[in-house]
NULUMVEX-488615 format. One line per field, with one value per residue (C-alpha): residue in one letter; chain; x, y, z. Coordinates in steps of 0.25 Angstrom, whole numbers, plus 5000, padded with zeros to 4 digits. Example, Ala and Ser with C-alpha at 12.3 -4.5 7.8 and 13.67 -1.06 7.14 Angstrom:
2
resn <- [a / s];
chain <- [A / A];
xx <- [5049 / 5055];
yy <- [4982 / 4996];
zz <- [5031 / 5029];
END
This chain:
592
resn <- [m / a / s / p / p / s / d / d / k / a / q / s / a / s / s / d / p / v / t / a / l / k / s / d / i / k / s / t / v / e / e / k / a / s / a / s / n / s / e / d / s / e / e / i / r / q / r / i / l / e / e / h / a / a / n / g / v / d / a / p / r / l / a / r / d / t / g / t / t / n / l / s / s / l / w / r / r / k / k / t / y / k / p / d / d / i / a / t / q / p / s / v / f / d / d / p / e / l / a / k / h / f / k / p / n / e / k / y / e / n / l / h / r / f / d / p / s / f / r / w / t / w / a / e / e / i / p / l / v / r / r / i / d / w / k / v / t / a / w / s / c / l / a / f / f / a / l / d / l / d / r / s / n / i / s / q / a / n / t / d / n / f / l / d / d / l / g / l / d / t / n / d / y / n / l / g / q / t / v / f / r / v / s / f / l / l / s / e / l / p / s / q / l / i / s / k / k / i / g / p / d / r / w / i / p / a / q / m / i / l / w / s / l / v / a / s / g / q / f / w / l / k / g / r / q / s / f / l / v / c / r / a / l / i / g / l / l / q / g / g / f / i / p / d / y / m / s / y / f / f / k / g / t / e / l / p / f / r / l / a / l / f / w / m / a / n / r / l / e / d / v / i / s / p / l / m / a / y / g / i / l / r / l / r / g / w / h / g / i / e / g / w / r / w / l / f / l / i / e / g / i / l / t / l / l / v / g / i / w / s / v / f / a / m / a / p / s / p / t / q / t / k / r / p / w / r / p / k / g / w / f / t / e / r / e / e / k / i / m / v / n / r / i / l / r / d / d / p / s / k / a / d / m / h / n / r / q / a / i / t / f / k / l / l / w / d / s / l / c / d / y / d / l / w / p / i / y / i / i / g / l / t / f / s / m / p / a / g / p / p / d / q / y / l / t / l / t / l / r / q / l / g / f / d / t / f / d / s / n / l / l / s / i / p / c / q / v / a / t / t / i / n / m / l / l / l / t / w / i / s / e / k / i / n / q / r / a / l / l / g / v / v / v / e / l / w / l / l / p / c / v / i / a / l / s / v / l / p / s / e / t / s / r / w / a / s / y / g / l / v / t / v / l / l / s / y / p / s / p / h / p / m / q / v / g / w / s / s / r / n / s / n / t / v / r / t / r / t / v / s / a / a / v / y / n / m / a / v / q / l / q / s / i / i / s / s / n / i / y / r / k / d / d / r / p / e / y / r / r / g / n / r / q / l / v / a / i / a / s / m / n / i / v / i / y / l / l / a / k / g / y / y / v / w / r / n / k / k / r / d / q / k / w / e / a / m / n / p / e / e / r / q / v / y / l / n / t / t / t / d / k / g / s / k / r / l / d / f / r / f / a / h];
chain <- [A / A / A / A / A / A / A / A / A / A / A / A / A / A / A / A / A / A / A / A / A / A / A / A / A / A / A / A / A / A / A / A / A / A / A / A / A / A / A / A / A / A / A / A / A / A / A / A / A / A / A / A / A / A / A / A / A / A / A / A / A / A / A / A / A / A / A / A / A / A / A / A / A / A / A / A / A / A / A / A / A / A / A / A / A / A / A / A / A / A / A / A / A / A / A / A / A / A / A / A / A / A / A / A / A / A / A / A / A / A / A / A / A / A / A / A / A / A / A / A / A / A / A / A / A / A / A / A / A / A / A / A / A / A / A / A / A / A / A / A / A / A / A / A / A / A / A / A / A / A / A / A / A / A / A / A / A / A / A / A / A / A / A / A / A / A / A / A / A / A / A / A / A / A / A / A / A / A / A / A / A / A / A / A / A / A / A / A / A / A / A / A / A / A / A / A / A / A / A / A / A / A / A / A / A / A / A / A / A / A / A / A / A / A / A / A / A / A / A / A / A / A / A / A / A / A / A / A / A / A / A / A / A / A / A / A / A / A / A / A / A / A / A / A / A / A / A / A / A / A / A / A / A / A / A / A / A / A / A / A / A / A / A / A / A / A / A / A / A / A / A / A / A / A / A / A / A / A / A / A / A / A / A / A / A / A / A / A / A / A / A / A / A / A / A / A / A / A / A / A / A / A / A / A / A / A / A / A / A / A / A / A / A / A / A / A / A / A / A / A / A / A / A / A / A / A / A / A / A / A / A / A / A / A / A / A / A / A / A / A / A / A / A / A / A / A / A / A / A / A / A / A / A / A / A / A / A / A / A / A / A / A / A / A / A / A / A / A / A / A / A / A / A / A / A / A / A / A / A / A / A / A / A / A / A / A / A / A / A / A / A / A / A / A / A / A / A / A / A / A / A / A / A / A / A / A / A / A / A / A / A / A / A / A / A / A / A / A / A / A / A / A / A / A / A / A / A / A / A / A / A / A / A / A / A / A / A / A / A / A / A / A / A / A / A / A / A / A / A / A / A / A / A / A / A / A / A / A / A / A / A / A / A / A / A / A / A / A / A / A / A / A / A / A / A / A / A / A / A / A / A / A / A / A / A / A / A / A / A / A / A / A / A / A / A / A / A / A / A / A / A / A / A / A / A / A / A / A / A / A / A / A / A / A / A / A / A / A / A / A / A / A / A / A / A / A / A / A / A / A / A / A / A / A / A / A / A / A / A / A / A / A / A / A / A / A / A / A / A / A / A / A / A / A / A / A / A / A / A / A / A / A / A / A / A / A / A / A / A / A / A / A / A / A / A / A / A / A / A / A / A / A / A / A / A / A / A / A / A / A / A / A];
xx <- [5046 / 5049 / 5040 / 5031 / 5034 / 5030 / 5018 / 5028 / 5040 / 5029 / 5021 / 5036 / 5041 / 5028 / 5028 / 5037 / 5027 / 5014 / 5020 / 5023 / 5010 / 5003 / 5010 / 5008 / 4992 / 4990 / 4991 / 4976 / 4970 / 4962 / 4959 / 4955 / 4946 / 4938 / 4935 / 4928 / 4917 / 4913 / 4919 / 4914 / 4925 / 4927 / 4931 / 4940 / 4947 / 4948 / 4953 / 4964 / 4969 / 4968 / 4976 / 4987 / 4988 / 4989 / 4999 / 5006 / 5008 / 5014 / 5011 / 5001 / 4999 / 4983 / 4979 / 4990 / 4990 / 4985 / 4980 / 4991 / 4999 / 5013 / 5024 / 5034 / 5034 / 5040 / 5054 / 5052 / 5062 / 5054 / 5059 / 5065 / 5060 / 5064 / 5057 / 5055 / 5050 / 5035 / 5028 / 5016 / 5014 / 5008 / 4993 / 4980 / 4977 / 4989 / 4980 / 4967 / 4962 / 4966 / 4962 / 4946 / 4945 / 4951 / 4945 / 4943 / 4930 / 4923 / 4920 / 4935 / 4938 / 4953 / 4947 / 4951 / 4965 / 4966 / 4975 / 4979 / 4989 / 4994 / 5011 / 5020 / 5033 / 5038 / 5044 / 5029 / 5024 / 5033 / 5031 / 5017 / 5016 / 5023 / 5014 / 5003 / 5010 / 5010 / 4995 / 4988 / 4998 / 5003 / 4988 / 4983 / 4995 / 4989 / 4974 / 4977 / 4987 / 4975 / 4966 / 4974 / 4977 / 4962 / 4959 / 4971 / 4974 / 4965 / 4977 / 4984 / 4972 / 4972 / 4986 / 4978 / 4969 / 4958 / 4949 / 4951 / 4946 / 4933 / 4930 / 4933 / 4942 / 4949 / 4935 / 4929 / 4943 / 4941 / 4927 / 4930 / 4941 / 4933 / 4922 / 4929 / 4936 / 4923 / 4918 / 4931 / 4927 / 4913 / 4916 / 4926 / 4917 / 4907 / 4918 / 4925 / 4912 / 4911 / 4925 / 4923 / 4909 / 4913 / 4928 / 4941 / 4943 / 4933 / 4929 / 4944 / 4943 / 4929 / 4933 / 4944 / 4938 / 4925 / 4933 / 4943 / 4932 / 4927 / 4941 / 4943 / 4929 / 4936 / 4940 / 4927 / 4925 / 4915 / 4916 / 4914 / 4901 / 4910 / 4923 / 4915 / 4908 / 4920 / 4927 / 4916 / 4915 / 4931 / 4930 / 4918 / 4924 / 4939 / 4933 / 4938 / 4950 / 4958 / 4969 / 4964 / 4963 / 4978 / 4975 / 4968 / 4984 / 4991 / 4996 / 4997 / 5011 / 5011 / 4999 / 5008 / 5018 / 5006 / 4999 / 5011 / 5013 / 4998 / 4998 / 5012 / 5004 / 4995 / 5008 / 5013 / 5000 / 5004 / 5018 / 5013 / 5000 / 5006 / 5016 / 5004 / 4996 / 5009 / 5008 / 4992 / 4991 / 4998 / 4986 / 4978 / 4973 / 4973 / 4958 / 4958 / 4956 / 4962 / 4974 / 4966 / 4956 / 4966 / 4972 / 4958 / 4955 / 4969 / 4973 / 4957 / 4959 / 4971 / 4965 / 4952 / 4964 / 4969 / 4955 / 4953 / 4965 / 4963 / 4949 / 4959 / 4970 / 4963 / 4959 / 4949 / 4959 / 4972 / 4962 / 4953 / 4964 / 4959 / 4952 / 4947 / 4958 / 4968 / 4963 / 4976 / 4974 / 4987 / 4991 / 4992 / 4983 / 4996 / 4999 / 4984 / 4985 / 4998 / 4990 / 4977 / 4985 / 4995 / 4985 / 4977 / 4988 / 4990 / 4977 / 4965 / 4956 / 4956 / 4950 / 4935 / 4937 / 4937 / 4948 / 4938 / 4926 / 4921 / 4922 / 4908 / 4901 / 4902 / 4918 / 4918 / 4910 / 4919 / 4931 / 4926 / 4922 / 4937 / 4942 / 4955 / 4957 / 4952 / 4964 / 4969 / 4956 / 4959 / 4972 / 4965 / 4957 / 4968 / 4982 / 4986 / 4976 / 4989 / 4993 / 4979 / 4977 / 4990 / 4991 / 4979 / 4980 / 4994 / 4994 / 4984 / 4994 / 5005 / 4996 / 4995 / 5010 / 5013 / 5016 / 5011 / 5002 / 5014 / 5022 / 5013 / 5010 / 5026 / 5026 / 5016 / 5024 / 5037 / 5027 / 5019 / 5033 / 5038 / 5025 / 5026 / 5039 / 5037 / 5025 / 5031 / 5042 / 5033 / 5026 / 5039 / 5041 / 5030 / 5031 / 5046 / 5043 / 5028 / 5024 / 5011 / 5006 / 5019 / 5022 / 5008 / 5013 / 5026 / 5016 / 5009 / 5022 / 5027 / 5013 / 5012 / 5025 / 5019 / 5004 / 5009 / 5019 / 5007 / 5000 / 5008 / 5017 / 5017 / 5011 / 5022 / 5030 / 5038 / 5029 / 5042 / 5041 / 5028 / 5029 / 5040 / 5031 / 5018 / 5027 / 5033 / 5020 / 5015 / 5028 / 5022 / 5022 / 5008 / 5005 / 4992 / 4999 / 5003 / 4989 / 4982 / 4992 / 4989 / 4975 / 4977 / 4985 / 4977 / 4965 / 4970 / 4960 / 4957 / 4943 / 4944 / 4957 / 4951 / 4939 / 4950 / 4958 / 4946 / 4943 / 4955 / 4955 / 4942 / 4948 / 4959 / 4946 / 4941 / 4952 / 4956 / 4941 / 4944 / 4958 / 4952 / 4943 / 4955 / 4960 / 4950 / 4947 / 4946 / 4960 / 4967 / 4980 / 4987 / 4976 / 4981 / 4968 / 4968 / 4983 / 4982 / 4970 / 4982 / 4990 / 4979 / 4976 / 4990 / 4991 / 4980 / 4987 / 4998 / 4990 / 4980 / 4992 / 4997 / 4983 / 4982 / 4996 / 4992 / 4979 / 4986 / 4996 / 4986 / 4977 / 4990 / 4993 / 4979 / 4981 / 4994 / 4989 / 4977 / 4986 / 4997 / 4987 / 4983 / 4991 / 4995 / 4983 / 4972 / 4979 / 4977 / 4963 / 4960 / 4967 / 4960 / 4945 / 4945 / 4935 / 4943 / 4947 / 4956 / 4962 / 4953 / 4964 / 4970 / 4982 / 4982 / 4991 / 4988 / 4998 / 5001];
yy <- [5121 / 5136 / 5148 / 5152 / 5164 / 5178 / 5182 / 5192 / 5181 / 5173 / 5181 / 5185 / 5170 / 5167 / 5180 / 5174 / 5160 / 5167 / 5179 / 5169 / 5163 / 5175 / 5178 / 5165 / 5166 / 5181 / 5181 / 5171 / 5176 / 5187 / 5175 / 5166 / 5180 / 5179 / 5165 / 5165 / 5172 / 5158 / 5149 / 5145 / 5145 / 5132 / 5130 / 5143 / 5135 / 5122 / 5130 / 5137 / 5123 / 5116 / 5128 / 5126 / 5112 / 5110 / 5121 / 5113 / 5125 / 5121 / 5136 / 5136 / 5122 / 5121 / 5107 / 5097 / 5084 / 5081 / 5067 / 5059 / 5048 / 5053 / 5044 / 5051 / 5063 / 5050 / 5054 / 5068 / 5078 / 5087 / 5104 / 5108 / 5121 / 5130 / 5129 / 5144 / 5145 / 5148 / 5135 / 5141 / 5136 / 5147 / 5145 / 5150 / 5158 / 5168 / 5173 / 5180 / 5179 / 5162 / 5161 / 5166 / 5152 / 5144 / 5149 / 5137 / 5132 / 5138 / 5125 / 5120 / 5116 / 5121 / 5135 / 5143 / 5138 / 5143 / 5156 / 5159 / 5171 / 5158 / 5156 / 5144 / 5138 / 5126 / 5125 / 5123 / 5115 / 5103 / 5099 / 5101 / 5092 / 5081 / 5082 / 5081 / 5067 / 5061 / 5065 / 5062 / 5055 / 5045 / 5041 / 5040 / 5031 / 5023 / 5022 / 5017 / 5006 / 5002 / 5002 / 4992 / 4983 / 4980 / 4979 / 4970 / 4962 / 4950 / 4948 / 4945 / 4936 / 4927 / 4924 / 4916 / 4908 / 4919 / 4914 / 4899 / 4903 / 4909 / 4900 / 4911 / 4909 / 4918 / 4923 / 4926 / 4935 / 4942 / 4946 / 4950 / 4960 / 4964 / 4967 / 4975 / 4983 / 4986 / 4991 / 5000 / 5006 / 5008 / 5014 / 5024 / 5037 / 5035 / 5034 / 5047 / 5053 / 5051 / 5054 / 5068 / 5069 / 5066 / 5068 / 5058 / 5060 / 5054 / 5045 / 5037 / 5033 / 5027 / 5020 / 5014 / 5010 / 5005 / 4995 / 4991 / 4985 / 4976 / 4973 / 4969 / 4961 / 4952 / 4945 / 4938 / 4935 / 4922 / 4920 / 4925 / 4936 / 4942 / 4943 / 4950 / 4960 / 4964 / 4966 / 4975 / 4982 / 4985 / 4990 / 4999 / 5005 / 5007 / 5015 / 5030 / 5028 / 5039 / 5048 / 5061 / 5065 / 5067 / 5078 / 5086 / 5089 / 5089 / 5097 / 5089 / 5089 / 5083 / 5071 / 5062 / 5059 / 5056 / 5048 / 5041 / 5036 / 5032 / 5022 / 5017 / 5014 / 5006 / 4998 / 4997 / 4990 / 4979 / 4976 / 4977 / 4969 / 4957 / 4959 / 4960 / 4950 / 4940 / 4943 / 4943 / 4931 / 4922 / 4922 / 4913 / 4902 / 4912 / 4909 / 4901 / 4912 / 4915 / 4924 / 4931 / 4935 / 4942 / 4950 / 4956 / 4959 / 4965 / 4972 / 4978 / 4983 / 4990 / 4997 / 5001 / 5005 / 5015 / 5020 / 5024 / 5030 / 5038 / 5043 / 5053 / 5053 / 5060 / 5076 / 5082 / 5092 / 5100 / 5110 / 5099 / 5090 / 5095 / 5082 / 5080 / 5071 / 5080 / 5094 / 5100 / 5097 / 5093 / 5107 / 5121 / 5131 / 5136 / 5122 / 5121 / 5133 / 5129 / 5113 / 5120 / 5133 / 5123 / 5112 / 5124 / 5131 / 5117 / 5113 / 5126 / 5114 / 5108 / 5120 / 5118 / 5104 / 5099 / 5087 / 5083 / 5082 / 5068 / 5063 / 5066 / 5056 / 5068 / 5069 / 5054 / 5053 / 5065 / 5059 / 5046 / 5052 / 5061 / 5050 / 5056 / 5048 / 5037 / 5030 / 5030 / 5024 / 5014 / 5010 / 5010 / 4998 / 4988 / 4994 / 4985 / 4974 / 4963 / 4965 / 4964 / 4950 / 4945 / 4957 / 4951 / 4938 / 4940 / 4932 / 4921 / 4918 / 4918 / 4908 / 4899 / 4900 / 4892 / 4904 / 4903 / 4915 / 4923 / 4923 / 4925 / 4938 / 4943 / 4938 / 4949 / 4961 / 4960 / 4965 / 4975 / 4983 / 4982 / 4988 / 4999 / 5003 / 5000 / 5011 / 5021 / 5019 / 5020 / 5031 / 5039 / 5034 / 5039 / 5052 / 5054 / 5050 / 5054 / 5043 / 5034 / 5026 / 5020 / 5016 / 5010 / 5000 / 4997 / 4992 / 4983 / 4980 / 4975 / 4967 / 4960 / 4950 / 4946 / 4944 / 4935 / 4927 / 4925 / 4920 / 4910 / 4906 / 4890 / 4885 / 4878 / 4892 / 4892 / 4901 / 4912 / 4913 / 4916 / 4925 / 4932 / 4934 / 4940 / 4948 / 4955 / 4958 / 4964 / 4973 / 4981 / 4996 / 5001 / 5012 / 5015 / 5029 / 5033 / 5033 / 5039 / 5050 / 5048 / 5049 / 5062 / 5069 / 5068 / 5073 / 5086 / 5093 / 5093 / 5090 / 5078 / 5071 / 5064 / 5057 / 5053 / 5049 / 5040 / 5035 / 5030 / 5023 / 5015 / 5011 / 5004 / 4998 / 4992 / 4986 / 4981 / 4974 / 4969 / 4963 / 4955 / 4946 / 4941 / 4929 / 4921 / 4907 / 4898 / 4903 / 4900 / 4898 / 4904 / 4913 / 4912 / 4919 / 4931 / 4932 / 4932 / 4942 / 4951 / 4949 / 4954 / 4966 / 4971 / 4971 / 4979 / 4988 / 4992 / 4995 / 5004 / 5010 / 5015 / 5018 / 5029 / 5034 / 5035 / 5043 / 5052 / 5056 / 5057 / 5066 / 5075 / 5076 / 5082 / 5093 / 5095 / 5099 / 5107 / 5114 / 5118 / 5122 / 5134 / 5145 / 5151 / 5161 / 5150 / 5141 / 5152 / 5154 / 5139 / 5139 / 5151 / 5147 / 5132 / 5123 / 5111 / 5103 / 5095 / 5084 / 5091 / 5102 / 5104 / 5109 / 5096 / 5084 / 5071 / 5062 / 5047];
zz <- [5162 / 5156 / 5160 / 5150 / 5142 / 5143 / 5134 / 5127 / 5127 / 5120 / 5111 / 5105 / 5104 / 5097 / 5089 / 5077 / 5073 / 5074 / 5066 / 5055 / 5056 / 5054 / 5043 / 5037 / 5038 / 5036 / 5022 / 5021 / 5033 / 5023 / 5015 / 5025 / 5032 / 5018 / 5015 / 5030 / 5024 / 5017 / 5027 / 5042 / 5053 / 5052 / 5038 / 5038 / 5051 / 5042 / 5030 / 5038 / 5044 / 5031 / 5023 / 5034 / 5035 / 5020 / 5018 / 5029 / 5039 / 5052 / 5058 / 5062 / 5066 / 5062 / 5058 / 5056 / 5057 / 5072 / 5070 / 5063 / 5070 / 5064 / 5071 / 5064 / 5075 / 5082 / 5077 / 5070 / 5079 / 5085 / 5085 / 5099 / 5105 / 5115 / 5127 / 5129 / 5114 / 5111 / 5108 / 5104 / 5088 / 5078 / 5074 / 5069 / 5083 / 5080 / 5070 / 5072 / 5059 / 5058 / 5074 / 5073 / 5064 / 5076 / 5088 / 5098 / 5099 / 5112 / 5117 / 5117 / 5131 / 5130 / 5125 / 5138 / 5136 / 5123 / 5120 / 5104 / 5113 / 5122 / 5121 / 5127 / 5126 / 5122 / 5138 / 5140 / 5128 / 5128 / 5143 / 5142 / 5131 / 5137 / 5149 / 5139 / 5134 / 5147 / 5150 / 5136 / 5127 / 5136 / 5139 / 5126 / 5123 / 5135 / 5131 / 5117 / 5123 / 5133 / 5120 / 5111 / 5124 / 5125 / 5110 / 5106 / 5119 / 5111 / 5103 / 5116 / 5121 / 5109 / 5113 / 5125 / 5117 / 5119 / 5107 / 5111 / 5125 / 5119 / 5110 / 5097 / 5085 / 5075 / 5068 / 5082 / 5086 / 5071 / 5074 / 5089 / 5083 / 5072 / 5082 / 5089 / 5077 / 5073 / 5087 / 5086 / 5073 / 5077 / 5089 / 5084 / 5079 / 5091 / 5101 / 5095 / 5096 / 5112 / 5114 / 5109 / 5116 / 5129 / 5126 / 5125 / 5141 / 5144 / 5133 / 5132 / 5146 / 5145 / 5133 / 5140 / 5153 / 5145 / 5134 / 5146 / 5153 / 5140 / 5139 / 5152 / 5150 / 5142 / 5152 / 5153 / 5138 / 5135 / 5121 / 5107 / 5111 / 5122 / 5116 / 5102 / 5113 / 5121 / 5106 / 5101 / 5115 / 5115 / 5103 / 5104 / 5116 / 5110 / 5097 / 5095 / 5104 / 5099 / 5103 / 5098 / 5114 / 5113 / 5102 / 5112 / 5118 / 5107 / 5094 / 5080 / 5080 / 5093 / 5091 / 5080 / 5092 / 5103 / 5094 / 5090 / 5103 / 5103 / 5092 / 5097 / 5109 / 5102 / 5097 / 5111 / 5116 / 5107 / 5112 / 5127 / 5125 / 5122 / 5134 / 5144 / 5137 / 5139 / 5154 / 5155 / 5148 / 5157 / 5167 / 5160 / 5169 / 5179 / 5188 / 5175 / 5167 / 5153 / 5150 / 5138 / 5150 / 5159 / 5147 / 5144 / 5158 / 5162 / 5150 / 5150 / 5165 / 5160 / 5150 / 5160 / 5170 / 5158 / 5156 / 5169 / 5171 / 5156 / 5165 / 5174 / 5164 / 5151 / 5150 / 5141 / 5137 / 5138 / 5148 / 5155 / 5162 / 5177 / 5183 / 5198 / 5199 / 5191 / 5196 / 5191 / 5177 / 5169 / 5163 / 5169 / 5163 / 5155 / 5149 / 5146 / 5138 / 5131 / 5127 / 5121 / 5113 / 5108 / 5102 / 5096 / 5090 / 5083 / 5081 / 5081 / 5076 / 5089 / 5097 / 5090 / 5095 / 5081 / 5083 / 5096 / 5088 / 5085 / 5073 / 5065 / 5056 / 5045 / 5047 / 5046 / 5034 / 5028 / 5029 / 5024 / 5012 / 5011 / 5000 / 5001 / 5014 / 5008 / 5005 / 5019 / 5025 / 5014 / 5020 / 5032 / 5030 / 5024 / 5028 / 5040 / 5038 / 5033 / 5047 / 5054 / 5055 / 5058 / 5070 / 5074 / 5075 / 5080 / 5092 / 5088 / 5078 / 5088 / 5095 / 5081 / 5079 / 5094 / 5103 / 5117 / 5122 / 5128 / 5116 / 5106 / 5115 / 5116 / 5100 / 5096 / 5101 / 5091 / 5080 / 5089 / 5091 / 5078 / 5071 / 5082 / 5076 / 5061 / 5063 / 5068 / 5059 / 5046 / 5052 / 5052 / 5038 / 5034 / 5040 / 5033 / 5019 / 5019 / 5014 / 5021 / 5009 / 5004 / 5017 / 5018 / 5005 / 5014 / 5025 / 5017 / 5010 / 5023 / 5027 / 5015 / 5014 / 5030 / 5025 / 5012 / 5024 / 5031 / 5019 / 5015 / 5027 / 5029 / 5040 / 5045 / 5046 / 5060 / 5070 / 5072 / 5055 / 5056 / 5069 / 5063 / 5051 / 5059 / 5066 / 5054 / 5048 / 5061 / 5062 / 5050 / 5052 / 5054 / 5045 / 5053 / 5060 / 5047 / 5039 / 5052 / 5049 / 5034 / 5035 / 5044 / 5035 / 5021 / 5031 / 5031 / 5040 / 5056 / 5052 / 5045 / 5052 / 5063 / 5054 / 5044 / 5055 / 5061 / 5048 / 5045 / 5059 / 5056 / 5042 / 5051 / 5059 / 5047 / 5044 / 5058 / 5057 / 5043 / 5046 / 5059 / 5050 / 5039 / 5048 / 5049 / 5057 / 5045 / 5041 / 5053 / 5056 / 5043 / 5039 / 5025 / 5019 / 5027 / 5026 / 5011 / 5014 / 5022 / 5008 / 5000 / 5009 / 5010 / 4996 / 4994 / 5004 / 4996 / 4985 / 4994 / 4999 / 4985 / 4980 / 4992 / 4990 / 4974 / 4978 / 4988 / 4977 / 4964 / 4973 / 4979 / 4964 / 4961 / 4970 / 4966 / 4951 / 4956 / 4966 / 4956 / 4947 / 4955 / 4957 / 4969 / 4971 / 4967 / 4977 / 4988 / 4983 / 4987 / 5000 / 5003 / 4998 / 4997 / 5004 / 5003 / 5017 / 5021 / 5011 / 4999 / 4998 / 4987 / 4995 / 5001 / 4999 / 5004 / 5012 / 5006];
END
């Protein structure tokens, strides 16, 4: 690692961007100061953030989209820097008139490492970020893998006569999945409240240990009642398990790629889990015990080990990594200063703990009342429903087609690999052509012919033809990551972005609850009625996407008319004095 530059060198190398910053914002400082008489500090801060975000200002980075899962960053070319160049980015902290509105909260745990005059080089920052990836990103991916392992291994258990052994039918299975998802949904907000109160470094390992004990306890299932109780407890303990822990360590421009890896870990589990089940289920008959019982026990123990390891692997913040088992911590004092200052220069709002506060019911209600986001929430309720029941019943369908336990697990892998690749490709295309709703229509056009075929496929169709059809259906490109970013962009404020993402995710959970009850016992084995319902839903989704696009185009045109009717002086007065916030501002345009 190159040695740090001297203070003179640092100040010289950094003077150009800082001077440019000051010249860009100095002309509006007086207006902001005069407005401060009628605004409190929080309102001034919010207005400054929104003005820069709405005007597309890249320097300073004030409030960019830190919550989007923008997977296209996987393919974007990264700008190269000379190792000895200054890596300190321009910020509001470089101007005293603006910096006073962004002073870190006195209770901010990293305050002792905050220094607006601090400078560092790329030779220091880049290796440090790589080290954080090993400490934080790798753990996050493994933790999400463990979560999905325990909530979805019931699909592999179904290939080993799980339902028959417990005297259950498909309606009981649907009820169990519904109970799980309702419990997951109900615990989402309380879990986040607890996480913000005691810290994710304590709550997340506790969650993992608790749900892994319940998951492994499924080894002793006796019947319908114990099955439903276990599904409810796992849902309650897994709710609210979200990756915002990573935002403590990464800038907004760095989060998309890390969140992409987070989502890919979920898909990777769908590939690895059947392979694990292929081996574990062969234990059926050992000590006279069914294979699915060994599956729940062994995979629950694996998650328990990850949870125990997380107790020692997580840290509360960049400056709180020292522990009795880690007396030297992860970073030196200078590295801690680099981490804290690079994060706050990128997003000053993190200094007042806003992004670490729990989602309150008031913010939740305000977000629900923001009708401009309703189209995205409605999409979240229905978009993947045509693929939900076929996916949930995949292993059961393969068994009904005559494939044995082990082949059924292996045959479930190809569609999971294909849908992962297609998901990345769809998100990349979305960013390239700046379209979302139309790509959502493309996804539904992928699903629609498949569910039509399922609804009319003759009973005597060969099992390989049926398998091929289901595989094509479930290889669809999921628009979920694209739509999380869509919701985030159309929120346009740091204050509401987390809330809108949570509401969207709650809509997706409601969708899962509904789709869990489409295939019914009296409709088996072809589920003709259920598949006809999926045809209707896919057709409806096409209309919903087109209406959403039409709505946002119309809203943008209306704002264009108002904005263009103003002269330059009127626009400046509006920017300096408006109380409109986020997506309500006249200079904001909705993504679609």
